[in-house]
C-alpha positions in Angstrom: 84.9 115.4 91.4 88.5 114.3 91.2 89.3 115.2 87.6 92.5 114.0 86.1 95.5 112.8 88.1 98.3 115.3 88.0 101.9 114.1 88.5 104.8 116.2 89.7 108.1 114.2 89.9 110.7 115.0 92.5 114.0 116.6 91.3 115.9 115.2 94.3 115.7 111.5 94.7 116.4 110.1 98.2 119.1 107.5 99.0 117.5 104.2 99.4 118.0 102.1 102.6 119.9 98.8 102.6 117.2 96.2 102.1 119.1 93.8 104.3 118.6 96.2 107.3 115.1 97.5 106.8 112.9 98.3 109.8 109.1 98.5 109.6 107.6 101.9 108.6 110.7 104.0 109.0 111.7 104.9 105.4 109.4 106.7 103.0 109.6 106.7 99.2 110.1 109.8 96.9 106.5 110.5 96.2 103.0 110.6 97.8 99.4 110.9 96.6 97.2 113.7 97.9 93.6 114.8 97.3 91.5 117.4 98.9 87.8 117.7 99.8 85.5 120.7 100.2 81.8 120.4 100.8 80.8 122.3 97.6 83.5 120.8 95.4 83.7 117.2 96.5 87.1 115.4 96.2 89.4 117.3 93.9 93.0 118.3 93.1 94.2 114.7 93.0 98.0 114.6 92.4 101.2 112.7 93.0 103.9 115.0 94.4 107.3 114.8 96.0 107.1 113.3 99.6 107.2 116.0 102.2 105.5 117.7 105.2 101.9 119.1 104.9 101.0 122.5 106.4 98.3 122.1 109.1 96.5 124.8 111.1 96.5 124.1 114.9 92.7 124.3 114.8 92.3 121.5 112.2 89.6 119.2 113.4 91.6 116.1 113.2 93.7 117.3 116.2 90.7 117.9 118.4 87.9 115.5 117.4 89.8 112.5 115.9 88.1 112.4 112.5 90.7 110.2 110.7 90.9 106.8 109.1 93.6 104.7 107.5 94.3 101.5 105.7 97.3 99.1 105.5 98.2 97.1 102.4 101.3 95.8 100.6 103.0 95.5 97.2 105.4 92.7 96.5 108.1 91.9 94.0 107.5 88.6 92.4 110.0 86.0 91.3 109.8 87.3 87.7 110.6 90.9 88.9 107.0 92.1 88.4 105.2 94.1 91.1 101.9 93.0 92.4 99.2 94.1 94.9 97.1 91.7 97.1 93.4 92.3 97.1 93.7 96.2 97.0 90.0 96.6 96.1 89.1 95.1 99.4 91.2 97.7 101.3 89.4 100.6 99.5 86.0 99.0 100.1 86.9 99.0 103.8 88.3 102.5 103.6 84.8 103.7 102.5 83.2 101.7 105.3 85.4 103.5 107.8 84.6 106.8 106.1 80.9 106.2 106.6 81.3 105.4 110.3 83.5 108.4 110.9 81.4 110.9 108.9 84.1 111.4 106.2 83.0 111.7 102.6 83.6 108.5 100.6 86.1 108.3 97.9 85.9 106.9 94.3 87.5 103.5 95.0 88.5 102.8 91.3 90.0 106.3 90.9 92.1 106.0 94.0 93.2 102.5 93.2 94.4 103.7 89.8 96.2 106.6 91.5 97.9 104.1 93.8 99.1 102.1 90.9 100.6 105.2 89.2 102.3 106.1 92.5 103.9 102.7 92.8 105.0 102.8 89.1 106.7 106.1 89.8 108.4 104.7 92.9 108.8 101.2 91.6 112.6 101.1 92.3 111.7 101.3 96.1 109.8 98.0 96.1 112.3 95.6 97.8 112.7 92.0 96.6 114.6 90.3 99.4 112.8 87.5 101.2 110.3 88.8 103.7 110.3 92.3 102.4 107.6 94.3 100.7 106.3 97.9 100.1 103.9 98.9 102.8 101.1 101.2 101.6 99.3 103.6 104.0 96.2 105.4 102.6 94.7 107.8 105.1 92.2 110.6 105.4 92.1 113.5 107.9 89.7 116.3 108.8 91.4 119.6 107.9 88.7 122.3 108.5 90.0 124.9 110.9 87.1 125.1 113.4 86.8 124.2 117.0 83.3 122.9 116.7 82.3 119.3 117.5 80.7 118.4 114.3 81.9 116.8 111.0 84.5 118.7 109.1 83.7 120.5 105.8 87.2 119.9 104.5 89.4 116.8 104.3 92.7 115.6 102.9 93.3 112.0 101.7 96.9 110.8 101.2 98.8 107.7 100.3 102.4 107.2 101.4 104.7 104.2 100.8 107.4 102.6 102.9 109.8 99.7 102.0 109.6 97.3 105.0 111.1 94.0 106.3 109.0 91.4 108.1 107.0 92.9 110.9 108.5 90.6 113.5 112.2 90.4 113.1 112.3 87.0 114.8 110.3 85.5 112.0 107.5 82.9 112.3 108.0 82.2 116.0 105.2 81.9 118.6 104.6 84.9 120.9 103.3 85.2 124.4 99.8 86.7 124.8 98.2 88.4 127.8 94.4 88.4 128.2 93.4 92.0 129.0 90.7 92.1 131.7 90.6 95.8 132.5 90.9 97.9 129.4 88.6 97.6 126.4 89.6 98.1 122.8 86.2 98.7 121.3 82.5 97.9 121.9 79.6 97.0 119.6 78.0 100.3 118.4 81.3 102.1 118.7 84.0 102.4 116.1 85.8 99.0 116.5 85.0 97.9 113.0 86.4 101.1 111.5 90.1 101.5 111.0 90.4 104.7 112.9 93.4 106.1 114.9 91.5 106.2 118.2 91.2 102.4 118.4 94.9 102.1 118.3 95.5 104.9 120.8 93.0 103.2 123.2 95.0 99.9 123.0 98.4 101.3 123.9 98.1 101.4 127.7 97.2 97.7 127.8 100.0 96.9 125.3 102.6 98.7 127.5 101.4 96.8 130.5 101.7 93.5 128.6 105.2 94.3 127.5 106.2 95.1 131.1 104.9 91.7 132.2 106.9 89.9 129.5 104.2 89.4 126.9 104.3 90.4 123.2 100.6 91.1 122.6 97.2 91.7 124.2 94.2 89.4 123.7 91.1 91.6 123.8 87.8 90.6 125.3 84.4 92.2 124.6 83.5 95.4 126.3 80.1 94.3 127.8 80.5 90.7 129.2 84.3 90.8 129.4 84.4 87.2 128.3 84.1 86.9 124.5 87.4 86.9 122.6 87.7 89.7 120.0 91.1 90.5 118.6 94.8 89.9 119.5 96.8 93.1 119.4 95.7 94.8 116.2 95.1 91.4 114.5 92.2 89.0 114.0 92.7 85.8 116.0 92.2 82.1 115.1 92.2 78.9 117.2 92.6 75.3 116.2 90.3 73.3 118.4 90.5 69.6 117.6 90.0 69.2 113.8 88.5 72.6 113.1 89.5 76.3 113.2 87.4 78.8 115.3 87.6 82.5 114.9 85.4 85.2 116.5 82.5 86.2 114.3 82.3 89.8 113.2 80.2 91.5 115.9 80.5 95.2 115.0 83.4 95.7 117.3 85.9 93.6 115.4 87.8 94.8 112.3 86.9 93.0 109.1 90.4 92.0 108.2 91.3 91.3 104.5 93.9 88.8 105.7 91.3 87.3 108.0 89.0 86.8 105.1 91.8 85.4 102.9 92.8 83.0 105.7 89.3 81.7 106.1 89.0 81.1 102.3 92.4 79.4 102.1 91.8 77.2 105.2 88.5 76.0 103.7 90.3 75.4 100.4 92.7 73.1 102.4 89.6 71.1 103.5 89.7 72.5 107.0 86.4 73.3 108.8 86.3 77.0 109.9 83.7 78.2 112.4 83.0 81.9 112.7 81.3 82.2 116.1 81.5 83.8 119.5 84.1 82.0 121.7 84.7 82.8 125.4 88.0 82.9 127.2 86.6 80.2 129.6 85.9 77.9 126.7 89.4 78.5 125.3 91.1 77.6 128.6 88.8 74.5 129.0 89.9 73.3 125.6 93.5 73.9 126.6 93.0 71.8 129.8 91.3 69.0 127.7 94.2 69.0 125.2 92.0 70.1 122.2 93.5 73.6 121.8 96.3 72.7 119.4 97.2 75.9 117.6 96.5 79.7 117.8 97.5 82.5 115.5 96.7 86.1 114.6 96.3 87.5 111.0 96.9 91.0 109.7 98.5 92.9 106.8 101.8 93.7 108.6 102.7 90.2 110.0 100.4 88.2 107.7 100.2 85.3 110.2 101.6 85.4 113.7 101.6 82.2 115.8 100.7 82.2 119.5 102.6 79.9 121.8 101.4 80.9 125.2 98.4 82.7 126.8 98.2 84.2 130.3 94.9 85.0 132.0 94.1 85.7 135.6 97.3 84.1 136.9 96.8 81.0 134.7 99.0 80.2 131.7 98.5 77.7 128.9 101.1 76.7 126.4 99.8 75.9 122.9 101.3 73.2 120.8 104.3 72.9 123.1 105.1 76.6 122.3 105.9 75.7 118.7 104.4 76.9 115.5 101.6 74.6 114.5 101.3 72.6 111.3 98.2 74.4 110.0 99.6 77.8 111.0 102.8 77.2 109.1 101.0 75.9 106.1 98.7 78.9 106.0 101.6 81.3 106.3 103.7 79.6 103.7 100.9 79.3 101.1 99.4 82.8 101.7 102.8 84.6 101.4 103.7 82.5 98.4 100.5 83.6 96.7 101.1 87.2 97.7 104.6 87.2 96.2 103.7 85.3 93.1 105.6 82.2 94.1 102.5 80.0 93.6 99.5 80.0 91.3 96.8 82.6 92.3 93.9 80.2 92.2 91.6 82.8 93.9 92.3 85.7 91.6 93.5 87.9 94.5 96.6 89.6 93.0 96.9 92.4 90.5 100.2 92.9 88.6 100.9 96.6 88.1 104.5 96.6 86.8 106.0 93.9 84.6 109.6 92.9 85.0 110.7 95.1 82.1 109.4 98.2 83.8 110.4 97.6 87.4 113.8 99.4 87.1 113.8 103.1 87.5 
């Protein structure tokens, strides 16, 4: 199996970006984690090395058959200068679920989580501390066998790269306009919608471009069979406040099981708010809007955490939600969830893991 983790430090440190002008996913830190797989050896050669290109043969299966998965997570600088992770074990649990669906060998979750912590410690000076900033973490696995055969690869590479980022939406917690997609389908039950695999995102881009061209920020996806059940918004899970309760689509096999989604459900229920996980149709949503009971809507995901929805367009009809303003429950969820992630409030759920104390964050 993996063996010990080897560490090779870079001899040429990069210049760090101005944290006041960060973009999302543009800058990469000094080091990366890498580990290889061969059928007869398992996962092996785990190491942290200087960040750089990886040589790939043009016949590598990832280029031709799409065997690849990834995760998205964050590290935060707390008010005391310590660095913490938010529910990282859940990301690696989901990583392995994606592995199983895409016929990629599973990883040792505890080993890789420890490797991630060592990687962050090595690049701890890259973790930004300005409001709204964080260190984005991208674990991924790709099929590397050089063989033009449509069957599972016998070789793989797993990597983790790090990127200091600002808030995903530069405009902050402001409601966005959403277009209901009626032609394209993101995923279907029995497909790979619940796996975090690259093809799902590639399949969404045409509809996303069309939505942008029509003046919308995101796409609201419907199910691929009946074309009426709401599934996700963009690449986020979606929630609606209908009267005195929150409704979110139940996990049907085509919806990604978001860690932020799960955290939001727990936190909302902790607020004393009723949360229903059930199928909801676009017709029901618009009927609630006409009746005046659709009071708030928002998406949840790692990158933006919580993104309020102010307007939804569908088949020539448009509804404004909450007067186009960020709702009370949406704002409270965002404020309390981000405060917990950054260490500004008590972690009453036991969701965060501190990996670097204030005394060791400089480097």
